[in-house]
RODO-2510 file (C-alpha; in nm, 4 decimals, decimal comma):
residues 423
     n   res          X          Y          Z
     1     m    -1,7870    -7,3619     3,0175
     2     s    -1,7532    -6,9434     2,9544
     3     a    -1,8307    -6,7064     3,2692
     4     l    -2,1108    -6,5526     3,0243
     5     a    -2,2399    -6,9354     2,9068
     6     r    -2,2916    -6,9975     3,2849
     7     l    -2,4406    -6,6712     3,3739
     8     a    -2,6813    -6,7562     3,0620
     9     s    -2,6996    -7,1374     3,1917
    10     t    -2,7894    -6,9963     3,5360
    11     a    -3,0578    -6,7330     3,4140
    12     l    -3,2383    -7,0153     3,2051
    13     l    -3,2325    -7,2633     3,4953
    14     a    -3,3560    -6,9516     3,6935
    15     t    -3,6111    -6,8587     3,4242
    16     w    -3,7340    -7,1930     3,3223
    17     p    -3,6581    -7,4442     3,5074
    18     a    -3,8553    -7,7050     3,3703
    19     s    -3,7760    -7,6931     3,0001
    20     i    -3,4208    -7,7152     3,0085
    21     g    -3,2767    -8,0760     2,9842
    22     t    -3,0176    -8,2466     2,8150
    23     s    -3,0861    -8,4435     2,5017
    24     v    -3,0300    -8,7760     2,6221
    25     k    -3,2397    -9,0729     2,5888
    26     t    -3,2761    -9,1796     2,9243
    27     n    -3,1758    -8,9538     3,2194
    28     r    -3,3489    -9,0613     3,5482
    29     a    -3,6080    -9,2892     3,5974
    30     i    -3,9129    -9,1892     3,8035
    31     s    -4,1522    -9,4117     3,9822
    32     m    -4,5209    -9,3817     3,8520
    33     p    -4,8015    -9,5385     4,0279
    34     h    -4,9578    -9,8712     3,9268
    35     g    -4,6284   -10,0179     3,8210
    36     s    -4,4980    -9,7314     3,5227
    37     y    -4,1845    -9,5010     3,5510
    38     y    -4,1204    -9,1605     3,3540
    39     c    -3,7903    -9,0743     3,2482
    40     q    -3,6620    -8,7024     3,3258
    41     c    -3,4555    -8,5530     3,0783
    42     t    -3,1653    -8,3440     3,2481
    43     d    -3,1118    -7,9821     3,1807
    44     g    -3,0886    -7,8452     2,8634
    45     y    -3,3203    -8,1040     2,7052
    46     e    -3,6416    -8,2234     2,6787
    47     g    -3,8470    -8,5169     2,5923
    48     s    -4,1313    -8,7425     2,5901
    49     g    -4,0685    -8,9276     2,8774
    50     t    -3,8843    -9,1951     2,7091
    51     d    -3,6918    -8,9794     2,4768
    52     c    -3,4824    -8,6226     2,5115
    53     w    -3,3755    -8,3944     2,2515
    54     d    -3,1774    -8,0717     2,2473
    55     v    -3,3549    -7,7513     2,3675
    56     n    -3,2794    -7,4566     2,1839
    57     e    -3,2583    -7,2048     2,4175
    58     c    -3,1765    -6,9174     2,1712
    59     d    -3,4990    -6,9591     1,9931
    60     q    -3,7439    -6,9699     2,2960
    61     l    -3,5489    -6,7148     2,5055
    62     q    -3,4921    -6,4506     2,1948
    63     d    -3,3456    -6,1567     2,3532
    64     k    -3,3628    -6,2614     2,6679
    65     a    -3,1286    -6,5601     2,6330
    66     c    -2,8076    -6,3299     2,6234
    67     p    -2,6861    -6,0220     2,7630
    68     p    -2,6857    -5,7139     2,5603
    69     f    -2,4047    -5,6627     2,2816
    70     s    -2,4185    -6,0437     2,2462
    71     h    -2,5437    -6,3523     2,0002
    72     c    -2,6754    -6,6568     2,1350
    73     r    -2,5362    -6,9622     1,9853
    74     n    -2,7189    -7,3211     2,0390
    75     t    -2,5166    -7,5768     2,1661
    76     n    -2,6112    -7,9840     2,2773
    77     g    -2,7909    -7,9296     2,5752
    78     s    -2,7111    -7,5620     2,6286
    79     f    -2,6258    -7,2114     2,4521
    80     i    -2,3635    -7,0062     2,4131
    81     c    -2,3206    -6,6390     2,4609
    82     e    -2,0513    -6,4695     2,2315
    83     c    -2,0115    -6,0389     2,2254
    84     w    -2,0454    -5,8837     1,9051
    85     k    -1,7371    -5,7805     1,7394
    86     g    -1,6280    -5,4485     1,9209
    87     f    -1,7062    -5,5882     2,2398
    88     r    -1,5334    -5,8225     2,5077
    89     d    -1,6915    -6,0396     2,7679
    90     n    -1,5923    -5,8781     3,0865
    91     g    -1,7536    -6,2131     3,2652
    92     t    -2,0682    -6,0670     3,3277
    93     h    -2,1655    -5,8132     3,0168
    94     c    -2,0116    -5,7829     2,6810
    95     q    -1,8098    -5,4264     2,7210
    96     d    -1,7415    -5,2159     2,4336
    97     i    -1,4103    -5,2109     2,3034
    98     d    -1,2343    -4,9111     2,2726
    99     e    -1,0058    -4,9406     1,9482
   100     c    -0,9091    -4,5930     1,9350
   101     e    -0,7702    -4,6049     2,2514
   102     m    -0,6279    -4,9479     2,2117
   103     g    -0,4907    -4,8225     1,8851
   104     n    -0,6659    -5,0931     1,6846
   105     f    -0,7911    -4,8774     1,4107
   106     t    -0,7472    -4,7618     1,0769
   107     c    -0,7736    -4,4049     0,9724
   108     p    -0,6448    -4,2046     0,7027
   109     d    -0,3845    -3,9462     0,7445
   110     n    -0,4771    -3,5758     0,8686
   111     s    -0,8310    -3,7669     1,0611
   112     t    -0,9768    -3,8725     1,4132
   113     c    -1,0491    -4,1781     1,5695
   114     n    -1,3812    -4,1821     1,7065
   115     n    -1,4814    -4,4516     1,9478
   116     t    -1,8681    -4,6200     1,9201
   117     e    -2,0567    -4,9086     2,0482
   118     g    -1,9057    -5,2063     1,9017
   119     s    -1,6795    -5,0410     1,6687
   120     y    -1,4985    -4,6882     1,5221
   121     n    -1,5671    -4,4286     1,2871
   122     c    -1,3000    -4,1831     1,1723
   123     t    -1,3888    -3,8173     1,1223
   124     c    -1,1333    -3,6041     0,9151
   125     d    -0,9891    -3,3615     1,1281
   126     p    -1,0731    -2,9435     1,1215
   127     g    -0,9777    -2,7912     0,7722
   128     f    -0,9671    -3,1354     0,5731
   129     s    -1,2837    -3,3236     0,4012
   130     g    -1,3253    -3,6796     0,3109
   131     n    -1,2641    -3,7955    -0,0179
   132     n    -1,3259    -4,1789    -0,0826
   133     s    -1,0764    -4,2710     0,1875
   134     l    -0,8686    -3,9936     0,2198
   135     c    -0,8943    -3,6966     0,4045
   136     l    -0,7713    -3,4083     0,1649
   137     d    -0,7128    -3,0047     0,2721
   138     i    -0,9340    -2,7697     0,2441
   139     d    -0,8248    -2,4409     0,1021
   140     e    -1,0192    -2,1891     0,3163
   141     c    -0,9000    -1,9261     0,1206
   142     s    -0,9752    -1,9906    -0,2449
   143     l    -1,3454    -2,0764    -0,0842
   144     g    -1,4015    -1,7405     0,0359
   145     l    -1,4593    -1,9249     0,4003
   146     i    -1,2001    -1,7066     0,5640
   147     q    -1,2593    -1,3472     0,6034
   148     c    -0,9286    -1,1809     0,6537
   149     p    -0,8794    -0,8010     0,7908
   150     n    -0,7517    -0,4955     0,5738
   151     f    -0,3813    -0,5287     0,4368
   152     s    -0,3756    -0,9167     0,4625
   153     n    -0,3456    -1,1753     0,2365
   154     c    -0,5281    -1,5416     0,3209
   155     l    -0,2963    -1,8110     0,3374
   156     n    -0,3472    -2,1318     0,3194
   157     t    -0,2140    -2,3825     0,5467
   158     i    -0,2101    -2,8233     0,6091
   159     g    -0,5596    -2,7746     0,7200
   160     s    -0,6010    -2,4596     0,8408
   161     s    -0,5017    -2,1079     0,6812
   162     i    -0,3378    -1,7629     0,8444
   163     c    -0,3820    -1,4269     0,7697
   164     v    -0,0562    -1,2306     0,6869
   165     c     0,0091    -0,9056     0,7233
   166     w     0,1217    -0,7277     0,3969
   167     e     0,5120    -0,6103     0,4005
   168     g     0,5258    -0,2860     0,5986
   169     y     0,2257    -0,4077     0,8573
   170     q     0,1711    -0,5784     1,1497
   171     s    -0,1078    -0,7904     1,3357
   172     n    -0,2266    -0,5926     1,6772
   173     g    -0,4243    -0,9339     1,7190
   174     t    -0,7434    -0,8210     1,5521
   175     e    -0,6037    -0,6068     1,2287
   176     c    -0,3302    -0,5241     1,0417
   177     e    -0,1886    -0,1382     1,1143
   178     d     0,0892     0,0429     0,9208
   179     i     0,4808     0,0010     1,0923
   180     d     0,6401     0,3216     1,0943
   181     e     0,9705     0,2099     0,9969
   182     c     1,1070     0,5628     1,0613
   183     l     1,1131     0,5119     1,4254
   184     d     1,4241     0,2854     1,3481
   185     n     1,7191     0,5573     1,2875
   186     s     1,8718     0,2769     1,0776
   187     t     1,5882     0,2301     0,8379
   188     c     1,7312     0,5135     0,6048
   189     p     2,1249     0,5944     0,5111
   190     d     2,3230     0,9069     0,6194
   191     h     2,2185     1,2369     0,4696
   192     s     1,8465     1,1544     0,4045
   193     t     1,5230     1,2049     0,5762
   194     c     1,2838     0,9366     0,6354
   195     v     0,9282     0,9787     0,5450
   196     n     0,6552     0,6983     0,6309
   197     t     0,3896     0,5678     0,4214
   198     k     0,1239     0,3605     0,4046
   199     g     0,2960     0,0367     0,4352
   200     d     0,6319     0,1352     0,3792
   201     h     0,8847     0,4678     0,3783
   202     q     1,0723     0,6359     0,1288
   203     c     1,4311     0,7696     0,1981
   204     l     1,4745     1,1119     0,0501
   205     c     1,8171     1,2344    -0,0101
   206     d     1,8838     1,5781     0,1303
   207     t     1,9687     1,8553    -0,0711
   208     g     2,2847     1,8294    -0,2317
   209     f     2,2694     1,4659    -0,2505
   210     s     2,1823     1,1874    -0,4830
   211     n     2,0310     0,8135    -0,4539
   212     s     2,3123     0,5642    -0,5345
   213     t     2,3098     0,2002    -0,5072
   214     d     2,6122    -0,0428    -0,4424
   215     l     2,6794    -0,3736    -0,5756
   216     c     2,5289    -0,5393    -0,2784
   217     e     2,1767    -0,3267    -0,3646
   218     n     2,2730    -0,0936    -0,0643
   219     e     2,1128     0,2415    -0,1122
   220     a     2,3251     0,5169    -0,0105
   221     c     2,2968     0,9034    -0,0522
   222     v     2,6284     1,0479    -0,1891
   223     d     2,7111     1,4052    -0,2643
   224     s     2,6235     1,5608    -0,5532
   225     n     2,9180     1,7551    -0,7425
   226     e     2,6943     2,0745    -0,8527
   227     c     3,0200     2,2113    -1,0280
   228     e     2,9883     2,0050    -1,2952
   229     n     2,7262     2,1611    -1,4029
   230     s     2,9142     2,5208    -1,4022
   231     p     2,6664     2,6743    -1,1587
   232     c     2,8982     2,9822    -1,0900
   233     h     2,9804     3,3130    -1,3086
   234     p     3,2405     3,2680    -1,5700
   235     l     3,4719     3,4665    -1,3466
   236     a     3,4164     3,2516    -1,0660
   237     s     3,5372     2,9204    -0,9315
   238     c     3,2959     2,6774    -0,8139
   239     w     3,4235     2,4753    -0,4769
   240     n     3,2277     2,1442    -0,4285
   241     t     3,1345     2,1110    -0,0384
   242     p     2,9155     1,7817     0,0918
   243     g     2,5835     1,8626    -0,0089
   244     s     2,6190     2,1776    -0,1619
   245     f     2,8657     2,4065    -0,3024
   246     s     2,9671     2,7569    -0,3092
   247     c     3,0923     3,0219    -0,5970
   248     h     3,4231     3,2156    -0,5431
   249     c     3,5039     3,4880    -0,7783
   250     h     3,8594     3,5084    -0,8853
   251     r     4,1536     3,7336    -0,7573
   252     g     4,0754     4,0697    -0,8647
   253     f     3,6734     4,0612    -0,9014
   254     t     3,4232     4,0809    -0,6608
   255     g     3,0602     3,9806    -0,5952
   256     n     2,8940     3,6822    -0,4467
   257     g     2,9823     3,4263    -0,6922
   258     s     2,6663     3,4227    -0,8901
   259     w     2,7744     3,7571    -1,0529
   260     c     3,1447     3,8545    -1,0278
   261     k     3,2969     4,2602    -1,1326
   262     d     3,6661     4,3500    -1,1684
   263     v     3,7784     4,5540    -0,8972
   264     d     3,9611     4,8696    -0,9823
   265     e     4,2860     4,8301    -0,7799
   266     c     4,4306     5,1584    -0,8905
   267     v     4,1134     5,2819    -0,6915
   268     a     4,0154     5,0534    -0,4271
   269     f     4,4250     5,0382    -0,3187
   270     t     4,5609     5,3246    -0,1775
   271     n     4,8625     5,4124    -0,4070
   272     p     4,8899     5,0490    -0,4990
   273     c     5,1913     5,1532    -0,7260
   274     h     5,5224     5,3244    -0,6535
   275     s     5,5048     5,7105    -0,6386
   276     l     5,6938     5,7492    -1,0047
   277     a     5,4568     5,4696    -1,1662
   278     q     5,0877     5,4661    -1,2909
   279     c     4,8257     5,2371    -1,2178
   280     h     4,6749     5,1068    -1,5067
   281     n     4,3858     4,8775    -1,4021
   282     t     4,3226     4,5424    -1,6277
   283     p     4,0277     4,2602    -1,6036
   284     g     4,1182     4,0815    -1,2446
   285     s     4,4227     4,2773    -1,1770
   286     f     4,6597     4,6039    -1,2551
   287     v     4,9912     4,7013    -1,3837
   288     c     5,2133     4,9767    -1,2300
   289     v     5,3941     5,1748    -1,5455
   290     c     5,7128     5,3391    -1,4138
   291     m     5,7414     5,7087    -1,6047
   292     p     5,9325     5,7647    -1,8949
   293     g     6,2954     5,7708    -1,7844
   294     f     6,2538     5,4799    -1,5377
   295     l     6,2992     5,1483    -1,5304
   296     s     6,0598     4,8922    -1,3212
   297     i     6,2888     4,6957    -1,1015
   298     g     6,0257     4,4985    -0,8612
   299     p     5,8174     4,7563    -0,6982
   300     l     6,0276     5,0509    -0,7633
   301     c     6,0860     5,2572    -1,0599
   302     v     6,4700     5,3334    -1,1187
   303     d     6,5958     5,6172    -1,3223
   304     i     6,7516     5,4787    -1,6254
   305     n     7,0755     5,6598    -1,7455
   306     e     6,9990     5,6777    -2,1354
   307     c     7,3114     5,8689    -2,1923
   308     q     7,4910     5,5064    -2,1269
   309     q     7,3775     5,3510    -2,4135
   310     e     7,4998     5,5012    -2,7390
   311     n     7,5237     5,8523    -2,6051
   312     g     7,1578     5,8438    -2,5273
   313     q     7,1478     5,8177    -2,9163
   314     c     7,2131     6,2336    -2,9331
   315     h     7,3397     6,3773    -3,2695
   316     s     7,7346     6,3268    -3,3033
   317     a     7,7449     6,7113    -3,2253
   318     a     7,5578     6,7055    -2,9036
   319     s     7,6287     6,5886    -2,5368
   320     c     7,4096     6,3519    -2,3681
   321     i     7,2806     6,5191    -2,0038
   322     n     7,1041     6,2484    -1,7880
   323     y     6,8989     6,3752    -1,5494
   324     v     6,6007     6,2023    -1,2809
   325     g     6,3344     6,0478    -1,5331
   326     g     6,5082     6,1449    -1,8613
   327     f     6,7530     6,3046    -2,0263
   328     k     6,8560     6,5740    -2,2987
   329     c     7,0672     6,6421    -2,5834
   330     s     7,2729     6,9620    -2,6065
   331     c     7,4103     7,0346    -2,9096
   332     n     7,7522     7,1728    -2,8698
   333     q     7,8722     7,5336    -2,9609
   334     g     7,8327     7,6319    -3,2683
   335     w     7,5165     7,3962    -3,3636
   336     e     7,1595     7,5001    -3,3518
   337     a     6,9023     7,2132    -3,1844
   338     t     6,6300     7,1212    -3,4629
   339     t     6,3010     7,0081    -3,3212
   340     d     6,4444     6,7003    -3,2358
   341     n     6,6137     6,8596    -2,9655
   342     g     6,9456     6,7321    -3,0419
   343     l     6,8082     6,3568    -3,0695
   344     g     6,9300     6,1669    -3,3356
   345     k     7,1013     6,2491    -3,6963
   346     e     6,8874     6,5522    -3,7434
   347     g     6,9026     6,6499    -3,4057
   348     c     7,1900     6,9567    -3,4636
   349     s     7,2262     7,0919    -3,7791
   350     i     7,3549     7,4397    -4,0049
   351     w     7,0088     7,6309    -4,0774
   352     l     6,9859     7,9187    -4,2658
   353     f     6,6577     8,0711    -4,2566
   354     t     6,4862     8,4347    -4,2555
   355     s     6,1529     8,4920    -4,0591
   356     l     5,9909     8,3610    -4,3636
   357     t     6,1522     8,1379    -4,5173
   358     v     6,3689     7,8258    -4,4267
   359     s     6,6146     7,6262    -4,6150
   360     l     6,8071     7,3347    -4,5178
   361     f     7,1988     7,2672    -4,6971
   362     n     7,3097     6,9377    -4,7237
   363     f     7,6745     7,0777    -4,7053
   364     f     7,9111     7,2816    -4,7196
   365     q     8,2546     7,4028    -4,7637
   366     f     8,5202     7,6611    -4,8039
   367     s     8,6310     7,8712    -5,0922
   368     d     9,0346     7,9546    -5,1327
   369     n     8,8942     8,3229    -5,0609
   370     g     8,7671     8,2213    -4,7333
   371     l     8,3942     8,1886    -4,8121
   372     v     8,2056     7,9416    -4,6448
   373     q     7,9942     7,7969    -4,9626
   374     f     7,6072     7,6506    -4,8077
   375     q     7,4614     7,4492    -5,1191
   376     s     7,1511     7,2148    -5,1662
   377     l     7,1808     6,9332    -5,3851
   378     a     6,8495     7,0776    -5,6046
   379     e     6,9748     7,4061    -5,5898
   380     n     7,3226     7,5165    -5,7213
   381     e     7,2768     7,9185    -5,7192
   382     q     7,5470     8,0780    -5,5122
   383     y     7,5561     8,4412    -5,3735
   384     l     7,8700     8,5429    -5,2303
   385     l     7,7747     8,8207    -5,0008
   386     p     8,1512     8,9000    -4,9200
   387     s     8,0042     9,0815    -4,5785
   388     p     7,6952     9,2116    -4,4963
   389     s     7,6080     9,5542    -4,4752
   390     t     7,6258     9,7713    -4,2080
   391     d     7,2710     9,8064    -4,1779
   392     g     7,2509     9,4649    -4,1903
   393     f     7,0082     9,2761    -4,4955
   394     p     6,7572     9,4799    -4,6144
   395     d     6,4898     9,2597    -4,6122
   396     d     6,4177     8,8465    -4,5588
   397     m     6,6156     8,6589    -4,7857
   398     k     6,4279     8,3954    -4,9812
   399     v     6,7230     8,2835    -5,1681
   400     p     7,0236     8,0050    -5,1004
   401     l     7,3139     8,2349    -5,0068
   402     l     7,6824     8,1816    -5,0091
   403     a     7,7802     8,3520    -4,6794
   404     v     8,1327     8,4565    -4,5575
   405     f     8,2741     8,3046    -4,2775
   406     w     8,1696     8,6200    -4,0734
   407     d     8,3805     8,6438    -3,7054
   408     d     8,2947     9,0251    -3,6501
   409     g     7,9509     9,0862    -3,8351
   410     d     7,6886     9,2470    -3,6490
   411     l     7,3754     9,0978    -3,7405
   412     t     7,1571     9,2708    -3,4988
   413     k     7,0736     9,5215    -3,7348
   414     g     6,8436     9,4880    -4,0460
   415     n     6,4761     9,3554    -4,0684
   416     g     6,5917     9,0611    -4,1910
   417     k     6,8041     8,7993    -3,9665
   418     l     7,0911     8,5760    -4,0647
   419     h     7,1269     8,2182    -3,8573
   420     y     7,3802     7,9530    -3,9466
   421     q     7,5205     7,6288    -3,8230
   422     v     7,7606     7,4004    -3,8911
   423     r     7,6626     7,0857    -3,9625
***
């Protein structure tokens, strides 16, 4: 008999000693007066004095037969108290079995075992809801169960949810505040200015630089070649510099590069040319032109000796005389310089003319009688004048003449004048 059964039997005997017996025919004979007897049934039985039968203590005692959380099971001559499922006999009473502590339970994932009297139950963890035998995650974000602060998104997690600040914001514990990316000097590339914005920032390339992205998607500010757009004056050169450019007028021009004008070196410079040269300004420069009769050799003007080249182109009856800066043709004695001053084929000639008329004859010849005959191709008139009169010519002669070769004629008298010259 278990301890709990013995306890129940003891309690029964203590409560109902006269009604407990065993189911036996005869247990013990008791002498009675007048020569009779009486049979007393043992504990757990009851009888009529002659017979004994089992007592159903469970029915007699009801809930007093066994301790709490146990069942009463009648036996032959006694009864047994059996602890309910979920309880165990500790020797005196039925003690609850903590299945959760012992690990003797079956709960779905994402749930918690809760011990109860004689059993246990499974409660879905926070963030989960029961669906038949499962505990499924509750999407708090889609159900609107979570109120996230401004500039954040609700992100569902297994059994919970979190509020994630937007990019460019960070949590201070209660709300999402803007991150000033510009506090980090490495946020933007070189040659740029960082401008913080709500949740973001901008890298603005400095003036003269433009944004560029390499193959690795790294942003950079590269120099813009402003000279490609020809920002300078047509007479200026554009020099590109990091982030800028400059305009420089070409040599021989002055200005700030956005405008350029020619420099008159002949005025701006002191004696830019040789003393025997004239300065001539040209666009962007100047030239020094030596005076006639001089040859330019480097910066110098050197006299040209024209007489060294074919007698200076003088007449064959003339002599070339060189002088500094020029020359002259001097007709030889007996020859008269024409308007060409002895230069060229017409430089020296024999001229026969009066004060009113001048005639040029093509040739002369000596006659047999010593006369010099002047003739033209167009005229063949011949006026033979053996000698001038003592009073000279009476008047200006207007016709071709055939003159004698006077070697002692006085031509200073009279109104007309006779000039002759051998050609």
